[in-house]
Steps between C-alpha positions, in 0.01 A plus 500: 500500500784739584667430165165549325454841664855598403431396141178702490678800653778481241247470216308804625825698524608406150155582360502835674843586360399400149175695522679810623749481215221462246295781650799728513594411145846657489832494681691783663727551198204542266325720754802728539540528123138610459494717814790712380312607188213701655722616788736640240226701328229605749693823565602552136283785375655530154470377230124513548193446284232705683202404286272780620282735298585865568208734563710815525856627521470501879487121493851472358665344806772247558384142567587510870267798552210331324561156652694530823474126573513331160737722307788260431561208265424688175119513531222481759398140450858373508557685825184342643587144406857564610357566848302176469821310422671651802214413735461150357869426551535662841221278628703190415853636531519783757880468494498669158455831685725425795579871556134604465594755235215399266251488785609847612451638149149354476412641841617841382297511178182307584329774698143628507612827343671327211207265443271803477719643224505168313123463537430854380681423176252217425213736581617763252255522207772474237656194666201308630596208273869508592650148518166336416502207571859372510626735771172470692535122513862511613412744778226265620753216487733699724217560746402133509863405569520749785174370644656155542817624670491485878746784533444827684641718224328301228160532665551874545598542134191309392274717719667821382460402133138389541337827376664444162404131510135589556506755220647256248252226591216747443653603167522135396136435592385807307714422194436131434131521396594768246761278336298354214795305357813370673836651414710217360844654466820339623595808701371711789141545384422128494167455678548138602829564681354780707191298588713202597700705750183669624320173568801378701482821703127465562540144623788583734325807642170316524308752291236260368303773324802612298593138427154425361503815288831396344379146433177626347684741272763240406227259389326775305818597320659161438264204545405472131857518370622205292811400308748755629765582237799402715708461183471877449691562824721664594500846355838670501458689828266273697559432865164325540337222302143605417390138460668355808405793724138450401525128575657571839223744586230252405669234713434731795145578387351160409476175694724212393260324264373818335854627457611175337215517249567868432876449456452211256311743277734790559848343497462130415872468420583533870356152565755326280787350704730601213393866516793733432524879516846644471610792719506847348844592366658825620746649253595817692453537876589868492189570292208575731246349260689192385590400855126470563536147365690394812195613693285299260695188588442556872131580460448201273667286768255636759210413270624147436545436872160644585313310229675173592402554863135507396492178297699182579498405130715803418803435720720486190454877471729540799787389276414778255492742793843390618645539151370855473616595847849354459554675166462846650593469868870463429488831315363714784772742606551861600690558178227688316223704660251423223467147634625524856231743618216249450600148398579385853134533592388276216766245588390503864137454400593200287703346782213555742255340258734206445 
């Protein structure tokens, strides 16, 4: 009996270790590599792509004045998801910020006064559609990550940022019924990508009303789609796959049996064990548009992992995900800002999904 108990205890320990490794999804070397990318750029104000519409000469201000929290990393949405990467990694690897320098910076900029400035920008008539819906969805992703972090600073940041969270949720709810057709690009405007992040947020936060609105709109926009032209992808500057992002969204919207039937009409090729989709080829990583294809490889990997998680018959898609991830992960460096300011986030998302 004693030996039996010892055996059970050892088995439980080994299972727990394996589960933790799988849940964590990355090692300290990978984590440090990704962590350094947003840390390097969250204070970098220039170069910057502001993206706003100017209503008068008085609105000509430097990015840090307009966005005192999310002014770094080239553009607003990259700054936001850079913060998400930092929070996601600090939760698992607090030793990455052993001197608390990153934590101190976040404490300094995430203040009620700064949030009011950020929020007022989204309330400006000329910029009411700013970052719709890509940046909105990444901000909600940041908030959902903070909500799951039992950390005093993290909880304060989440509470401080909540006025902007509430505003963006209300904007999403008002916008979706007006969207007669989905936007099917392979870049920021893609509707399915934004909805996929938003539904994850709603489930984590426990906002059932918002979750049901997203599911209802996703079905309205995508349920009748058939025979996706996957062979047309990618376009030359895609960082999202329109077909796979739609499939991932519907995997979160439909139950298992309905999703399987829908996917067999939409992307029947995925069910073949010999399915192959080659990673996007990047010819110049100093070109801000061409390097998008590294992001495509990471986002495709996330889609493959997510779709495979839904249906046991599609486990072979994990191999395709690994191939895409491995092609681009070795190329993530600080060498060129056009890739370094954002690609780490997409790599981290793929690792988390794996």
